C-alpha positions as CSV (number, residue, x, y, z in Angstrom):
1,M,-11.3,-9.6,-2.3
2,R,-14.8,-10.2,-1.0
3,Q,-15.3,-11.9,2.3
4,I,-18.4,-12.6,4.3
5,I,-18.4,-12.8,8.1
6,L,-21.1,-15.3,9.0
7,D,-22.9,-16.5,12.1
8,T,-26.0,-18.5,13.0
9,E,-28.1,-19.2,16.1
10,T,-29.9,-22.5,16.4
11,T,-32.5,-24.4,18.4
12,G,-29.8,-26.7,19.8
13,L,-26.3,-28.2,19.2
14,D,-26.8,-31.0,16.6
15,P,-28.5,-30.8,13.2
16,N,-28.5,-34.6,13.0
17,Q,-31.0,-34.5,15.9
18,G,-33.4,-32.3,14.1
19,H,-32.2,-29.0,15.4
20,R,-32.6,-26.0,13.1
21,I,-31.3,-22.5,12.3
22,I,-33.3,-19.7,13.9
23,E,-31.1,-16.7,13.0
24,V,-28.5,-16.1,10.3
25,A,-26.4,-13.0,9.7
26,A,-23.8,-12.3,7.1
27,V,-21.7,-9.1,7.0
28,E,-19.8,-8.1,3.8
29,M,-16.1,-7.0,3.8
30,V,-14.2,-6.1,0.7
31,N,-10.5,-5.6,0.7
32,R,-10.5,-5.8,4.5
33,R,-13.1,-3.0,4.9
34,L,-16.7,-3.4,6.0
35,T,-19.0,-2.2,3.3
36,G,-22.1,-1.8,5.5
37,N,-23.9,-4.3,3.3
38,H,-25.3,-7.2,5.3
39,L,-28.0,-9.9,5.5
40,H,-29.8,-10.6,8.7
41,R,-32.8,-12.9,9.1
42,Y,-34.7,-14.6,11.9
43,V,-36.1,-18.0,10.9
44,N,-39.1,-20.0,12.2
45,P,-37.8,-23.5,12.8
46,D,-41.2,-25.1,13.3
47,R,-39.9,-26.8,16.4
48,D,-39.1,-26.2,20.1
49,I,-35.9,-24.5,21.2
50,D,-33.8,-26.2,23.8
51,P,-33.8,-24.4,27.1
52,G,-30.0,-24.3,27.1
53,A,-29.9,-22.7,23.7
54,M,-32.5,-20.1,24.8
55,Q,-30.2,-19.2,27.7
56,V,-27.4,-18.5,25.2
57,H,-29.2,-16.4,22.6
58,G,-32.5,-15.4,24.3
59,I,-34.6,-16.1,21.2
60,T,-38.0,-17.7,22.1
61,P,-40.4,-19.7,19.9
62,E,-43.1,-17.0,20.4
63,F,-40.7,-14.4,18.9
64,L,-40.2,-16.6,15.8
65,Q,-43.9,-17.5,15.2
66,D,-44.3,-14.9,12.4
67,K,-40.8,-15.2,10.9
68,P,-40.1,-16.8,7.5
69,R,-39.0,-20.4,7.2
70,F,-35.5,-21.1,5.9
71,A,-37.0,-22.1,2.6
72,D,-38.2,-18.5,2.2
73,I,-34.8,-17.0,2.6
74,A,-32.5,-19.7,1.2
75,Q,-32.1,-18.2,-2.3
76,E,-31.5,-14.7,-0.8
77,F,-28.9,-16.2,1.5
78,V,-26.9,-18.1,-1.2
79,D,-27.1,-15.1,-3.5
80,F,-25.6,-12.9,-0.8
81,I,-22.6,-15.3,-0.1
82,R,-22.1,-16.3,-3.7
83,G,-18.4,-16.3,-4.6
84,A,-17.1,-14.9,-1.3
85,E,-14.8,-16.4,1.3
86,L,-16.7,-17.1,4.5
87,I,-15.2,-16.2,7.8
88,I,-16.8,-18.2,10.6
89,H,-15.9,-18.8,14.3
90,N,-16.1,-22.5,14.9
91,A,-17.0,-23.0,11.3
92,P,-17.9,-26.8,11.5
93,F,-20.9,-25.9,13.7
94,D,-22.4,-23.3,11.4
95,V,-21.5,-25.1,8.2
96,G,-23.1,-28.3,9.5
97,F,-26.4,-26.5,10.2
98,L,-26.4,-24.6,6.9
99,N,-25.6,-27.7,4.9
100,M,-28.5,-29.5,6.6
101,E,-30.9,-26.7,5.8
102,L,-29.8,-26.7,2.2
103,R,-30.0,-30.4,2.0
104,L,-33.6,-30.4,3.2
105,L,-34.4,-28.0,0.3
106,E,-32.5,-30.2,-2.1
107,M,-30.1,-27.4,-2.8
108,A,-26.3,-27.7,-3.3
109,P,-24.2,-27.6,-0.2
110,L,-22.4,-24.5,1.1
111,P,-19.1,-25.0,-0.7
112,T,-20.9,-24.8,-4.0
113,W,-21.9,-21.2,-3.3
114,C,-18.9,-19.7,-1.6
115,D,-15.1,-19.5,-2.3
116,G,-13.9,-21.4,0.8
117,V,-14.4,-21.2,4.5
118,T,-11.9,-19.8,7.1
119,D,-12.4,-20.9,10.7
120,T,-11.2,-18.1,13.1
121,L,-11.4,-20.5,16.0
122,A,-8.8,-22.7,14.4
123,M,-6.7,-19.6,13.6
124,A,-6.9,-18.4,17.2
125,K,-5.9,-21.8,18.6
126,A,-2.9,-21.9,16.4
127,L,-1.8,-18.4,17.5
128,H,-2.8,-18.8,21.1
129,P,-2.4,-22.5,22.1
130,G,-3.7,-23.5,25.5
131,Q,-5.7,-20.3,25.9
132,R,-9.4,-19.5,25.8
133,N,-10.3,-18.6,22.2
134,N,-14.0,-18.0,22.3
135,L,-15.3,-14.8,20.9
136,D,-15.5,-13.0,24.2
137,A,-11.9,-14.0,25.1
138,L,-10.6,-12.8,21.7
139,C,-12.4,-9.5,22.0
140,K,-10.7,-9.0,25.4
141,R,-7.3,-10.0,24.0
142,Y,-7.5,-7.7,21.0
143,G,-9.2,-4.8,22.6
144,V,-12.5,-5.2,20.8
145,D,-15.4,-3.6,22.7
146,N,-18.0,-6.3,23.3
147,T,-19.9,-4.7,26.2
148,A,-23.1,-4.8,24.1
149,R,-22.9,-8.6,24.0
150,T,-25.0,-9.7,26.9
151,L,-26.4,-12.6,24.8
152,H,-25.3,-14.2,21.6
153,G,-26.8,-12.6,18.5
154,A,-25.8,-13.5,15.0
155,L,-25.5,-9.9,13.6
156,L,-23.7,-8.5,16.6
157,D,-21.4,-11.5,16.7
158,C,-20.6,-11.0,13.0
159,E,-19.6,-7.4,13.7
160,L,-17.4,-8.4,16.6
161,L,-15.9,-11.3,14.7
162,A,-15.0,-8.9,11.8
163,A,-12.9,-6.8,14.2
164,V,-11.3,-9.9,15.7
165,Y,-10.5,-11.3,12.3
166,L,-8.8,-8.1,11.2
167,A,-6.8,-8.2,14.4
168,L,-5.9,-11.9,14.0
169,T,-4.6,-11.2,10.5
170,R,-3.1,-7.7,10.9
171,G,0.4,-9.0,11.8
172,Q,0.9,-10.3,8.3
173,E,-0.5,-7.1,6.8
174,S,1.6,-4.9,9.1
175,L,4.7,-6.8,8.1
176,S,4.0,-6.4,4.4
177,I,3.2,-2.7,4.8
178,G,6.4,-2.3,7.0
179,L,8.6,-3.8,4.3
180,E,7.0,-1.6,1.6
181,V,7.5,1.5,3.7
182,R,11.1,0.6,4.7
183,G,11.9,-0.2,1.0
184,A,10.5,3.1,-0.1
185,Q,12.5,4.9,2.6
186,A,15.7,3.1,1.6
187,D,15.1,4.1,-2.0
188,R,14.6,7.7,-1.1
189,A,17.7,7.7,1.1
190,A,19.8,6.1,-1.6
191,A,18.6,8.7,-4.1
192,R,19.7,11.5,-1.7
193,T,23.2,10.0,-1.2
194,R,23.8,8.8,-4.7
195,P,26.6,11.0,-6.4
196,V,25.4,13.0,-9.3
197,P,27.7,12.6,-12.4
198,I,29.4,15.7,-13.6
199,L,30.3,16.0,-17.3
200,L,33.5,17.9,-18.0
201,Q,34.3,19.2,-21.4
202,A,38.0,19.4,-22.6
203,T,39.2,22.9,-23.5
204,V,40.7,23.8,-26.9
205,D,44.2,23.9,-25.4
206,E,43.7,20.4,-23.8
207,L,42.4,19.0,-27.1
208,A,45.5,20.4,-28.9
209,A,47.8,18.9,-26.3
210,H,46.0,15.6,-26.6
211,A,46.4,15.6,-30.4
212,S,50.1,16.4,-30.1
213,V,50.7,13.5,-27.7
214,L,48.9,11.1,-30.1
215,E,51.0,12.4,-33.0
216,A,54.2,11.7,-31.1
217,I,53.0,8.2,-30.2
218,A,52.1,7.5,-33.8
219,K,55.5,8.6,-35.0
220,E,57.3,6.5,-32.4
221,S,55.2,3.4,-33.2
222,K,55.4,4.0,-37.0
223,G,51.7,4.5,-37.4
224,A,50.5,1.8,-35.0
225,C,48.8,4.1,-32.5
226,L,45.6,2.5,-31.3
227,W,44.4,5.6,-29.5
228,A,44.6,7.5,-32.8
229,E,42.4,4.9,-34.5
230,G,39.9,5.2,-31.7
231,Q,39.9,8.9,-32.0
232,E,39.1,8.7,-35.7
233,A,36.2,6.3,-34.9
234,I,34.7,8.7,-32.4
């Protein structure tokens, strides 16, 4: 199973107001193990960045001046996520921005390229209703070290989210593994306690005595001894 942990940083909060993606990161996980394969790109948005957004991620327009446009990385991006399930925290936000960028390039929307999207924020809210469920709060709750996260950054946040996602879903995995282990242990215990059949062979004297009894029964029943017929069949 191939999954991609994905995150973006943007110039603001609303793509419908012309805000753009300025950083995108995608980290690959196969069968619940990080492979080390990832995609990380900064993007020149060709517009200003809201001061509030800069306070969150610390990315400045000056830093992005020599970076590629989204059009330059779009094909690389969709090729990387192709066919994978996307794991995103607060997925509607990132999906909205990515769909907008793809639409500007007249490319197919995100669901065309991936195999579904899982929103870890929705998962966390279902598991921990009424509690804070942002990434920092989940890191603290699940013992994920986020001390390096002084600002939001797409690649670091992907790596933290991967650890949080594994923690969020580990309960089901542990239950499954536990059942398998207990089942295997029960099978081994049953094998140890199951009686081993012992095959006993009749002695010559016992066979002779048995034949004598059958002969007596046949004589009394005038030849209607069923055991004798069964003996001949054997």
